[in-house]
N, C-alpha and C positions, 0 to 999 in steps of 0.2 A: 503494499500500498503506499503510495506517494503520499506523505500527509501535507505536503503543501497544495495539494487538489483537494483537500478536504477540510471543513470548518468543524471544529471540536467542542461538544456542550458536554459538561460534567454532570451527572443526574446522580447524586450523591446526598446519604445522611450519615453521621457518626452511627456507630450501633446503639449507644443509648437513645438518639431520635427514632432510630429505628423501632426497638423495642416497644417504644411508645406508641409511635403511629401505626404499628401494625396490629393494635389493639381495635383500630377502627375496621378490622375485617372481623375480628370476633363474636358480636352479636349477631351480625348478617348468618354468619356460618351456622352459630347454635341455631338460629330460627330456622334457614333453609334444611336443615339437619335434622332436627329434634322434632320439629312440628310433624313432618310426615310421616317420621319414624313412629312417634306417640299415636298418632290416627289408623296408624296401620296396625300397629302391635298394643294397643291399651292394658292389656290384660297382664304385659310386662312390668308395669310400674304399680303394682298392686302392693300394699303390706305384707299380705299374705306370703307372697312369692319371693319377696326378702328376707321374710322371716324362715321361710322352708330353706333358703339357699344357706343361710347363715346356721340352721339346725344340720341340714345334711354335711356342711364342711368342717363343722365344728372351730376348733383352734386354728386350723389353716387359714382361715379368713384373716388373721391378725398380721400373716406373711405377705398379702395379698397385694398390698401397698409396696412392698420392698420389690415384688414381682413386677409391680407396673413400671418401677423407675427403672429396674434393668430392662425391659420393654424398650421403654421412650430411651436410655442411654444408646441400648445397640441401633434401635431406631433412627437415632440421630445421625450415627455411622452410616446406615444404610442410604439415608435421606441425602447426604453430601456424594457419596460415592456416585448415586444417581444421577446427580447434578454432573459431577466430575464425568462420568462414562459417555453422558448424551453429548456433553459438549466435545467430549476426546474423539468423537466419532466425525466431527467436522473439522476438528483442528490437522494443521499439516504434519506437528510434531506427535499426534494421537495422546496417549496418556502424559507423555512428558510434558504435555504443555499445562496440564492440570496441579497443582498443589492443594493441599489441604492443612488446617490448623484449627486452633481454637482461640478467639478473645477472650482470656479468662477472666478478664476485670467482669464480665458480662454474661461468661459462661455460654457463649455464643459460639458454636461450631461454624467453620466455613469451609468453603470449595472456591478457588479460583482459578479462573481460565485465563491465562497470560496471553495468549493470540487473540486477533480480530476476528469477529464471526459478523457474518451476515444478521440481520435481525431477527429472522425467521429462527434459525438453528439456536440463537441465544435465548430467544422465548421458549422455544422447547425445552432446552435443558433447564430453565428455570421454572417450567412447569412441572416436569417430569416426577418428582418427588410427591408434590400435590395430588399428580391424578394417581402413580402407582399405589402409594401408600397410603392417601388420602381418600380421595373421591371412590375409585375403584370398589376398596374393600367396605367402605359406607354402603354404597350401592346396592352390593352384595348382601351385607346385613341386612340393609332397610328389605331387599326383596324375600329375603328367607327367613326373617324375624331373630336372626343370631346375634343376638345384643352385644356378646364380645368382639364380632369380627365388626358391627355396626360402631362400637366405641372405640375401637382400633383406628378406624376409617376417621372417623371425627378427631381423634386426638391428632392424627399425623396430617390432618387438613389444618388443622390449629396451629399445628408447627410447621406448616407452610406459609404462615401468615406474611411474614418477612419477606418471602419469595414474591409475594402477590404484591406488597407494596413496591418492589422493583419493577414487578411488570406494570403496575400502576403508573410508577413514575414513565416509563415508555409507552404510555398512550398516545402520543404525539408524534412519535415517531414512525416514519416513512419506511415503507417497505426495501427501499431502495438503499435504507443507511446501515451502517456498519457499527458494531458494539464489541467495547473490549471491557471485560471488567476491571472496577476499580481496584487497584492493589492493596489498599489501606481502608476504605471505607465501602458502605453498605452501598451498592450500586454500580456506575458504568460511567464510560466514556459513549458519547454517540458522536459518529462522524458522517456529514453528510457533505457529498461532492458539491462543491462551490460554484 
């Protein structure tokens, strides 16, 4: 890419700001997911069902929060791998163009693509974890009434709210624009031909 032929725009927020702004996606996601599930499977929200679950599983229910934490941590790793592997398909250097890490002060894992990509592949990489780990399991859980599958999908859709924020920032980009992940902030550079 000859940078002299392109106009660069930075679309970024800090990790702290991203965590706050991503909250704007939480309520709509909860409504879009929970209302249909409740309408389809209202019997799953009875006190008797919860009481029966606790009786059936006994003391083991005390360990479920730890199990959920483990699933979330492993899921965060898979989430970032899905970003990276999707972007790597479109990179000249493949997986060598992608790095991973954690912003420890915010407990935020990240995946960074060092190559410039066309808009659509960049968006696809941004969407992939939310689709694979969020929307699809939630829809499958909704269709079958499998509450744990639905909750898994809901959790990882909410985990993708930061990705939705970046994609929202790209809403004015053109199909012909090029995008490069920002190396330090949440977001990207957009390159538009002059």
